[in-house]
C-alpha positions as CSV (number, residue, x, y, z in Angstrom):
1,M,142.4,190.9,55.9
2,T,146.0,191.9,57.6
3,A,147.3,195.4,57.3
4,C,150.0,197.3,57.2
5,N,150.5,198.0,60.7
6,T,152.4,201.3,60.7
7,A,152.4,204.9,62.7
8,S,152.1,206.6,59.1
9,T,149.5,204.8,58.6
10,S,146.4,208.0,57.3
11,S,143.3,208.1,58.1
12,S,142.3,207.9,54.6
13,E,144.4,204.5,54.4
14,A,142.7,203.1,57.9
15,A,138.8,204.1,56.8
16,E,140.1,201.9,53.3
17,E,141.0,199.3,54.8
18,Y,138.3,199.0,56.9
19,E,136.1,199.1,54.3
20,V,137.7,196.4,52.7
21,F,137.2,194.7,55.5
22,C,133.4,194.9,55.8
23,L,133.1,194.4,52.1
24,L,134.5,190.8,53.0
25,L,132.4,190.6,55.4
26,E,129.4,191.8,53.8
27,E,130.1,188.8,51.1
28,A,130.8,186.1,54.1
29,I,127.1,186.8,55.8
30,N,125.2,186.6,52.0
31,D,127.5,183.2,51.8
32,K,126.0,182.1,54.7
33,N,129.8,182.0,56.1
34,S,130.0,181.7,59.3
35,D,133.0,180.7,59.8
36,F,134.6,182.9,58.0
37,V,133.0,185.7,61.1
38,D,134.0,182.9,63.6
39,T,138.0,183.3,62.3
40,V,138.1,187.2,62.5
41,Y,135.9,187.7,65.9
42,D,138.1,188.6,68.7
43,F,136.8,186.3,71.3
44,D,139.4,187.3,74.4
45,H,137.8,191.1,74.3
46,L,134.2,189.6,74.0
47,V,135.1,187.5,77.2
48,A,136.9,190.0,78.9
49,H,133.7,192.6,78.2
50,V,131.5,190.2,79.7
51,T,132.9,189.4,82.9
52,D,134.3,193.2,83.2
53,G,133.0,194.3,86.6
54,I,131.3,191.7,87.5
55,D,132.7,190.1,91.4
56,A,132.3,186.6,90.2
57,P,133.9,183.7,92.2
58,E,136.9,182.5,90.0
59,Y,135.7,179.1,89.0
60,Y,132.7,180.8,87.6
61,E,134.5,183.2,85.1
62,E,136.3,180.2,84.4
63,G,133.8,178.3,83.5
64,F,132.1,180.8,81.3
65,K,135.4,181.3,79.4
66,E,135.5,177.6,78.7
67,G,132.2,176.8,77.7
68,F,131.8,180.5,76.6
69,R,134.7,179.4,73.5
70,K,133.2,175.6,73.3
71,S,129.2,176.9,72.4
72,Y,129.3,180.1,71.4
73,T,129.2,181.1,67.6
74,P,128.8,184.7,66.9
75,G,129.3,183.4,63.2
76,L,126.1,181.6,63.4
77,I,124.7,184.2,65.4
78,L,125.2,186.7,63.0
79,L,123.6,184.8,60.5
80,S,120.9,183.7,62.4
81,T,119.6,187.4,62.2
82,M,119.6,186.9,57.9
83,G,116.8,184.6,58.2
84,E,115.9,182.6,55.2
85,T,115.7,184.9,52.5
86,G,118.0,188.1,54.0
87,Y,120.9,190.0,52.8
88,Y,123.4,191.9,53.9
89,K,124.6,195.3,52.9
90,F,127.7,197.6,53.9
91,L,126.9,201.3,53.7
92,R,129.4,203.1,55.2
93,M,132.1,203.4,57.8
94,K,130.3,205.5,60.9
95,S,133.7,206.4,62.2
96,V,137.5,205.6,62.0
97,D,138.9,205.8,65.8
98,P,137.1,203.7,66.6
99,P,136.8,201.9,63.6
100,V,132.9,200.9,63.7
101,G,130.8,199.7,59.7
102,L,127.3,200.2,59.6
103,F,125.5,197.8,57.7
104,R,122.2,196.6,56.6
105,L,120.1,193.8,57.0
106,V,116.5,193.5,55.1
107,S,114.6,190.1,55.8
108,E,112.1,188.5,56.7
109,Q,111.1,190.9,59.7
110,G,111.2,193.9,58.2
111,V,114.8,196.2,57.8
112,N,117.2,196.7,60.4
113,Y,120.8,197.9,61.0
114,H,124.1,196.6,62.3
115,E,126.9,198.3,63.4
116,I,130.1,196.0,63.4
117,H,132.9,197.2,65.8
118,M,136.9,196.4,64.8
119,N,139.7,196.7,66.4
120,K,143.1,196.2,65.1
121,K,145.9,194.0,66.3
122,E,149.6,194.1,66.9
123,D,150.2,192.4,63.7
124,G,147.7,194.4,61.6
125,E,145.1,192.1,61.3
126,I,141.6,193.2,61.4
127,M,139.3,191.7,63.7
128,I,135.3,192.1,65.1
129,E,135.5,193.7,68.4
130,D,131.3,193.3,68.9
131,F,128.2,194.0,66.8
132,Y,125.2,196.1,67.5
133,S,121.6,195.2,66.3
134,Y,118.9,198.3,66.2
135,L,116.1,196.9,66.8
136,E,117.1,194.2,69.0
137,A,118.4,197.0,71.0
138,E,122.2,196.3,72.2
139,L,125.1,194.7,71.8
140,F,126.1,190.9,71.6
141,S,128.0,191.5,74.4
142,Q,125.3,192.9,76.1
143,G,123.2,189.9,75.7
144,I,125.8,187.7,76.7
145,K,126.0,189.8,79.8
146,R,123.0,189.7,81.3
147,L,122.4,185.5,80.5
148,Y,126.3,185.6,82.6
149,I,124.8,188.1,85.2
150,I,121.2,185.8,85.8
151,N,123.0,182.8,85.5
152,L,125.7,183.6,88.6
153,S,122.8,184.9,90.8
154,Q,121.5,181.6,90.4
155,E,124.6,180.4,91.0
156,V,125.7,182.3,94.1
157,K,123.0,183.7,96.5
158,D,125.0,186.7,98.2
159,F,125.2,187.7,94.4
160,S,122.9,190.9,93.8
161,H,122.7,193.0,90.2
162,P,120.1,195.2,89.4
163,I,119.4,193.1,86.3
164,A,118.9,189.7,88.3
165,D,117.2,191.5,91.4
166,A,114.5,192.6,88.6
167,L,113.8,189.7,86.9
168,P,110.7,188.3,89.2
169,I,109.4,191.6,87.8
170,I,110.3,191.5,84.4
171,N,108.9,187.2,84.3
172,D,105.3,189.1,86.2
173,I,105.4,191.4,83.6
174,A,105.4,188.9,80.9
175,M,102.6,187.4,82.1
176,L,100.7,189.6,82.8
177,A,100.7,190.7,79.1
178,D,100.7,187.3,77.8
179,G,97.7,186.7,79.9
180,G,95.7,190.0,77.8
181,K,96.6,192.0,80.9
182,P,98.9,194.5,78.7
183,D,97.9,197.7,80.5
184,E,98.7,196.5,83.9
185,A,101.9,195.1,82.4
186,F,102.8,198.7,80.9
187,T,101.8,200.3,84.3
188,K,104.4,198.0,86.3
189,L,107.1,198.6,83.6
190,R,107.4,201.8,83.9
191,K,107.9,201.8,87.4
192,L,110.7,199.6,87.4
193,P,114.2,201.3,88.6
194,K,116.0,203.4,86.5
195,S,118.5,201.3,86.4
196,V,116.7,198.9,84.8
197,L,115.0,200.3,82.6
198,E,118.1,201.9,81.1
199,Q,118.4,198.4,79.6
200,K,117.5,198.5,75.9
201,I,115.7,195.3,75.6
202,V,113.1,196.6,78.8
203,M,112.6,199.8,76.5
204,L,111.7,197.7,73.7
205,I,109.0,195.7,75.9
206,L,108.1,198.9,76.5
207,L,107.4,200.2,73.2
208,S,105.6,196.4,72.1
209,L,103.4,197.0,75.0
210,G,102.3,201.2,73.9
211,Q,101.7,200.1,70.5
212,D,99.4,197.3,71.6
213,L,97.5,198.7,73.7
214,G,97.4,202.5,71.1
215,K,98.2,205.9,70.6
216,D,97.9,207.2,74.3
217,S,100.3,204.8,75.6
218,L,102.8,204.5,72.2
219,A,103.4,208.0,73.1
220,V,103.9,207.4,76.3
221,A,106.5,204.9,76.1
222,E,108.0,206.4,73.2
223,Q,108.8,209.9,75.3
224,T,110.2,207.8,78.0
225,F,112.5,206.1,75.7
226,R,113.9,209.5,73.8
227,N,114.2,210.8,77.7
228,I,116.5,208.0,78.1
229,Y,118.1,207.8,74.6
230,P,117.3,211.0,73.2
231,N,119.6,210.0,70.0
232,D,118.9,205.8,69.4
233,P,117.2,205.2,65.9
234,L,115.7,201.5,68.1
235,V,112.7,203.7,68.2
236,D,112.0,205.2,65.4
237,L,112.4,202.0,63.7
238,K,110.1,200.6,65.2
239,L,107.5,203.5,64.8
240,M,108.4,203.2,61.4
241,E,107.6,199.6,61.7
242,F,103.9,200.3,63.9
243,G,103.3,202.9,61.2
244,F,103.0,200.2,58.2
245,K,101.1,198.2,60.8
246,N,98.6,200.7,61.3
247,G,98.6,202.5,58.1
248,D,99.5,205.6,59.5
249,T,101.9,207.5,56.7
250,T,102.5,210.4,58.8
251,K,104.2,208.3,61.2
252,I,105.8,206.5,58.7
253,L,107.5,209.7,56.8
254,Q,108.4,210.8,60.0
255,S,110.0,207.5,61.1
256,I,112.5,207.2,57.9
257,N,113.2,211.4,58.1
258,K,114.6,210.8,62.0
259,I,116.0,207.6,60.9
260,Q,118.6,209.0,57.7
261,A,119.0,211.8,60.4
262,N,120.7,210.2,62.5
263,I,122.5,207.3,60.7
264,G,122.9,208.9,57.3
265,E,121.1,208.7,54.0
266,D,120.0,205.3,52.9
267,H,118.1,204.2,49.7
268,Y,116.3,201.2,50.7
269,L,114.1,203.5,53.5
270,Q,113.6,206.1,50.2
271,M,112.1,203.1,48.6
272,L,110.0,202.7,51.4
273,K,109.3,206.5,51.5
274,A,108.7,205.8,47.8
275,T,106.1,203.4,48.3
276,V,103.9,205.4,50.3
277,L,104.4,208.4,48.3
278,K,103.0,205.9,45.6
279,N,99.7,205.3,47.5
280,M,99.5,209.0,48.4
281,D,99.6,209.7,44.4
282,K,102.9,211.5,44.8
283,L,104.3,210.1,41.7
284,P,107.4,211.7,40.4
285,E,108.4,212.3,43.8
286,A,108.2,208.7,44.5
287,K,109.5,207.9,40.8
288,S,112.6,210.5,41.6
289,L,113.0,208.4,45.0
290,L,113.4,205.0,43.0
291,F,115.7,206.3,40.7
292,A,118.2,207.2,42.7
293,A,118.4,204.2,44.6
294,L,118.6,202.5,41.3
295,E,122.0,204.6,40.2
296,S,122.9,204.3,43.9
297,E,122.2,199.9,44.1
298,P,121.8,198.5,40.7
299,E,122.5,195.3,42.4
300,N,119.2,195.7,44.1
301,D,116.5,193.3,42.8
302,E,113.4,195.0,45.1
303,Y,114.1,198.6,43.6
304,Y,113.2,197.1,40.8
305,W,109.8,195.8,41.3
306,V,108.8,198.7,43.6
307,L,109.4,200.8,40.4
308,L,108.0,198.8,37.7
309,D,105.1,198.4,40.2
310,L,104.4,202.6,39.9
311,L,104.7,202.0,36.6
312,I,102.9,199.5,35.6
313,T,99.5,201.1,38.0
314,N,100.5,204.3,36.0
315,K,100.3,202.9,33.1
316,E,103.3,204.1,31.6
317,Y,104.2,200.9,30.0
318,D,106.6,201.9,27.4
319,T,109.3,203.2,30.2
320,A,108.1,199.7,32.2
321,I,109.5,198.1,29.5
322,V,113.2,200.2,29.8
323,W,113.3,198.6,33.2
324,F,112.5,195.2,31.9
325,Q,115.6,195.2,29.8
326,K,117.8,197.1,32.9
327,L,116.3,194.6,35.0
328,Y,117.7,191.6,32.4
329,N,120.6,192.9,31.7
330,Q,121.7,193.2,35.5
331,F,120.3,190.0,36.3
332,E,120.3,187.8,33.4
333,E,116.2,186.9,34.5
334,N,113.0,187.6,32.4
335,P,111.1,190.0,34.8
336,A,107.8,189.0,32.6
337,D,108.8,185.5,34.2
338,Y,108.0,187.3,37.5
339,L,105.8,189.1,37.2
340,I,102.3,187.3,37.7
341,Y,99.8,189.4,38.8
342,D,95.7,190.1,38.1
343,G,95.8,193.2,38.2
344,Y,98.3,193.7,35.5
345,K,95.9,192.5,32.8
346,D,95.6,196.4,31.0
347,F,99.8,196.1,31.0
348,Y,99.4,192.2,29.7
349,A,97.5,193.0,26.2
350,S,99.4,196.0,25.7
351,A,101.8,196.6,22.6
352,P,104.9,197.1,24.4
353,Y,104.8,194.1,26.9
354,K,103.5,191.5,23.8
355,D,106.5,193.0,21.7
356,W,109.0,192.2,25.0
357,I,107.7,188.7,25.3
358,A,107.8,188.1,21.2
359,K,111.6,189.1,21.9
360,Y,112.0,187.3,25.1
361,P,109.2,184.6,24.9
362,L,108.2,183.4,28.9
363,R,109.2,180.6,30.0
364,A,106.9,177.3,30.1
365,N,103.7,177.6,32.6
366,P,105.7,179.7,35.1
367,N,101.8,179.7,37.4
368,L,102.7,175.8,37.0
369,E,105.8,176.1,38.5
370,I,105.1,178.8,41.2
371,D,101.8,176.4,42.1
372,S,104.7,173.3,42.5
373,L,106.6,175.8,44.6
374,L,104.0,176.9,47.1
375,K,102.9,173.1,47.6
376,E,106.3,171.9,48.3
377,M,106.6,175.3,50.7
378,E,102.6,174.2,52.4
379,K,105.0,170.1,52.4
380,L,107.9,171.8,54.1
381,Q,105.2,173.2,56.9
382,Q,102.9,170.3,57.3
383,Q,106.8,168.4,57.8
384,Q,108.1,170.8,60.3
385,Q,104.5,170.9,62.5
386,H,104.8,167.1,62.9
387,H,108.2,167.0,63.5
388,Q,107.2,170.2,66.8
389,H,104.3,168.0,68.0
390,D,106.8,164.3,68.3
391,G,108.4,166.8,71.2
392,H,111.4,167.2,69.3
393,D,112.2,170.8,68.1
394,H,113.8,170.7,64.7
395,S,113.8,174.2,64.0
396,G,117.1,175.9,63.7
397,H,118.7,178.4,66.5
398,G,119.1,181.7,66.5
399,H,119.0,185.3,67.7
400,A,115.4,186.0,68.9
401,H,113.4,188.9,67.2
């Protein structure tokens, strides 16, 4: 965690120090260790950034600084983006001066990317300065600053700021959208002042409304976004998401290519591309992408399952068993225990599969284990609904997507 603070430190040495820090951060987040994140978060820088340039009474600013330290835990907020089954992956340093690490986040919400902005204190200790979520469209500090401004506008009558001034209009737009009038909401949103439209969180609402209204409106929202932020990957991530939702393979492939041109190579995107190519019967290209992904990230089990599905549905049973063995070697788990699907009946009847389970027998009654798990999940959902209906929401608090 502590680096040698000398003027002679080379850029390659600095990059290595930050990479080591990013790998420690990846491990901490995957282990759900929020205390580690809080320990290495530069609170002083964050608070200074939030209050900078805002003319607030001294009591309000000091009260915010004290309350923020007591109430906000960046570690828990960062971990909340993971959901229940998400995982974090450090991809590379985007830059060393200033130091910014690029991370991939995969969760129930899909694929997202975080930029972790770092600095180095006088003693050489590396700290997190801020983090930017592509899908949430803003820096963590920007979201806190927006709350700071909105609360200040309610505290001080004469205080004026474009964000606070536009809040009633944004609330009206939200009510129109929720009330089944997305076209009116879309039109009203586009007429907001540029200073408000430049808030990416507002542009995100515009994109979502455009998707709801159809291709023409989505194209208008996309162009509006690109006019203000021509190189931001958010719009392509959202278009990829909409492409999967609409079954638009052309839009999916275009979006993946644009995202990779913007952020650099990411094998997870190549895996998503492979799933589309598989459905287009472009199997050699799909396999090539999956092989490259597995060579780069053999610890990512998701790639194995996509490849196995491709091989089995294409009746390449011998090759599928080769990858059974590789998966087994990597995770010490029998893939046959998890590969339960009606569409694979021919595979189960094949000689390669029978030879495999003769060598690696199935666990007793795997279907019963899955049924039991599903019953437990249903039970938990019923309990959660009961708790919410009794007037107390006991669900976890996190960053809303």
